[in-house]
N, C-alpha and C positions, 0 to 999 in steps of 0.2 A: 487387458489394458487397451483402451482405444488408441488407434494409430492416427497420426495427422494425415490429412488429405493433401497437404503441401508443406514442405519445409524449405527454408532458404536462409541466407545470411545477408544482413545489411551492415556493412563495415564490420565491427566486431560482435554484432548482436545476432545470435541464432533466433529464428522466428518459426513457430509451428502453428499451422492453421488446422483446426478441427471442424468436422462437419457441423456439430452442434455445441451449444454452451455446455450441455450435459457431458458430452464426450470430453470436451476440454477440461471441465472441472474434475472429472475422474482422473484424467491423465496427470494434471498438476498435483492433485492430492497424492497420487502414488509416488511422484517424484519427491514431493516435500516430506512425505512419510519416510522415505529412504534417507533423505538428508538428516532428519532428526535421529533416526536409528543409528546411522553411521557416526554422527557426531558424538552421541552418547557412548557408543562402543569404543570410540577412539579416545575420548577425553573425559568421560564420566558425566557429562552434562551438555546441554545445548542452550543457545540463546537466539531469539528471533524477534524481528519487528514485523507486526502485522498491520494490514490496511483494513479500513472499513469501506462502506459503500455497498449499494445494491449489487454491484457486479461481483463482489467477493462472497456473497451468501452461499451460493451453491458449492463453490470450492471449499469453504470452511466446513460446511456440513458434511461433504464427502470425506474430508480429511479426518474429522472426528469420528465418523462412522467406520472408517477403515480400522481404527485401533492400531495396536502394535507399537505405540510410542509410550515410553515411560514418562508421562508428563510431570511426574514428581521431580524429574531432573531437568525440567525445561524452564528457563526464565523468559518472560515475554514482555515486550514493549509495544506501544502503538505509536502512530506517527503524527497525530494532530488532534486538536480539540478547539472548539469555538471558545472565544474569550467571553466569560461572563455567564455561561449557562451551567446549571448544576449537573452533577453526574446522574441525576434521575430524569432529566429532560429527555423527551422521546427522540430528539436528534443528537443527544450526546454520544460521542464515540466511546466514552467509558461504559455507558449503558449497553451499547452495541456489543462491546467485547465481553462484558460480564454475562450477558444473556446468551451469546452465541458461542463463546469460547470458555471463559473462566469457569462458569458454573457447570459446564459439561465435562471438562477434563481435569480440573484442579491442578494447574501447573504449580511448580515450586513457588513462584511469585509472578504476579502480573503488575508491572510498574505502570501506573496511570499518570497521565499528564493532566493536572488540575486546571481546567480552564476557568474555574471560579475561585481560584486562589486569591486571597486578600492582597497579595503582593506578586503580581505576575512576573516581574523581573526576577524575584527570588525563586519562583517556581521554575523559570527557565534555567537558572543556575543549578537548581537541584537536579532537574532531569538531565541536564548536560553532564553533571558529575556522574550520574548513574550510567549513562551511555559510555562515557570515557573509561569507566572502570570495568566495563563488560564487553569483551570481544563478541561481535555478532556473527553467528554462523550463517544466518539466513534473513533476508528481507523479502517479504511477500508484499508486493505493491500493485496498485491499479493505476489507471490513467483517467483523468477527468476529460469531460467533453471539450474543454479548452486546452487540453494537452498538459494539464498540471500533473505533477507527482507529489503526493501529500498535498499540502496547501501552498506549494510553490507555484502560484499562478504566474502567467507571463510577465506582468509588471514587476513582480518582486523576486522572481527566480534568479539565482546566481550560481553558475557552475563552479565558481571559485569562492563560494561563500565562506567567510572566516568563522561563522557561527555554526554550532551544532543544532541548536534550537533557537527559533526567533519568533517575534511577534510580527504578523503581517496583516495588511489590509486585503480583504477578499475582493476580487473583481466581480462585476455584475454577471458575467457568464458563469462563473463558478457558483454564485449565489442562486442564479436561476436554475441550475442543475439541481440544487438542493430542494428547491420548490417543486420542480417537476418529478423528483423522486418521492415526494410526499412528506418530506421531513419538516417543512415549514409551510404555512398557508399563503404567504406572499413574499415578494422580494424584500419588502420593507421589514419583515419580521426576522430575516436572516441576520445573525450578528455580523457587524461590519468587519470585525477582526477575529483572528484565530492564532493559536500557537501551532507551530509546525517544526518538524525536523527538516533540516535543510537538505539540498541535493547531495552535497558531499557526505553528510551524515548517513543518508540512505545508502549511498554507494560504497560506504566503508565496509559493508557486510561482505563476508567471504563468498556467498552466493546470493543471487537475486532472482526471484521468479515474478515476472510481471504478468498479471492476469487481466486481460482487457477484452471482454466479449461485448456483444450487442451492437446493433446497427447505429445507435446514437454515438458510438465511439469511432465510426468509420472515417469521419473527417479528421479526427485527431490522429488516427493511425496513418492516414495518408500523409499528413504533415510531418509526423514523427519519422516515418521511414522513407519518404520520397522528397521531402523538403530539406533545407539546410539544417545542420546542427546549430540550434539557436534557441535563446530563451523565449522567442515567439511561440515555440512549442517545447516546453521544458522536457517532455518525454523523449525528444530527439536525442538528448544527452545519453540515453541508454545505449545508443549505437556505439559509444566509446567504451562500454563496460563489458569486457569479455566474460565476466563472471555472471552476467545476466542472461536470462532466456525469456523471450516474449511469447505468450500464448494467446492466440486469437481464435474466434470461431468464424464461420463463413460470413456472418453479418458484419463483424467489425473489420474483416479483411476485404470487404466488397469493393472498396475504392482504390485498392492498391494496384 
């Protein structure tokens, strides 16, 4: 198991920095595997919320390659989806999860958030009910270049959000990240709205593993760890969550 080159704590949040994204992904995968195995041994099942995005690809691939998890006893959720796109769209987070997770491990069930539902408010209510009925053992999340967690961008993030799932307008920084990652050809082609789990919904998990590699995340990491706890950088709220651990590589930690 790769060891961090640096470990420290900011408020309640432990932070581990690894030499490379590969080392970080291997380390996170090992810890997540153990959380799943322990939960299944303790209670007969496990439930988790997973994140999408390019920064999660290596970690998810390592986790699946490790094996050792009885996925038939695991219930999975994801945390966001664009409003109005089909589950087969190349940028759809449902497609991302089907191709990179569900088709590989065959979980007991993967509950998908339907961004193209005919009645989005009913879809929000349906997904909210599923989440409220299922205690979550683990939330694996990332951080956007604007500091968002899920699609809780700075203009819409609320640390005391009364909702579990909500409809939000995406800010331009978030949409531009999707363009730069190759998911859409232009800023104008990114859907303006999305469905997202809220900050309190993510933080309700018993454990949280935040995976945030790459140099393009360095500014967000500096704001999250060295700035105030504020919705100006929603990821800063993780500093108040003792059940969370943040994993960085040297590139994303470069401005700390």
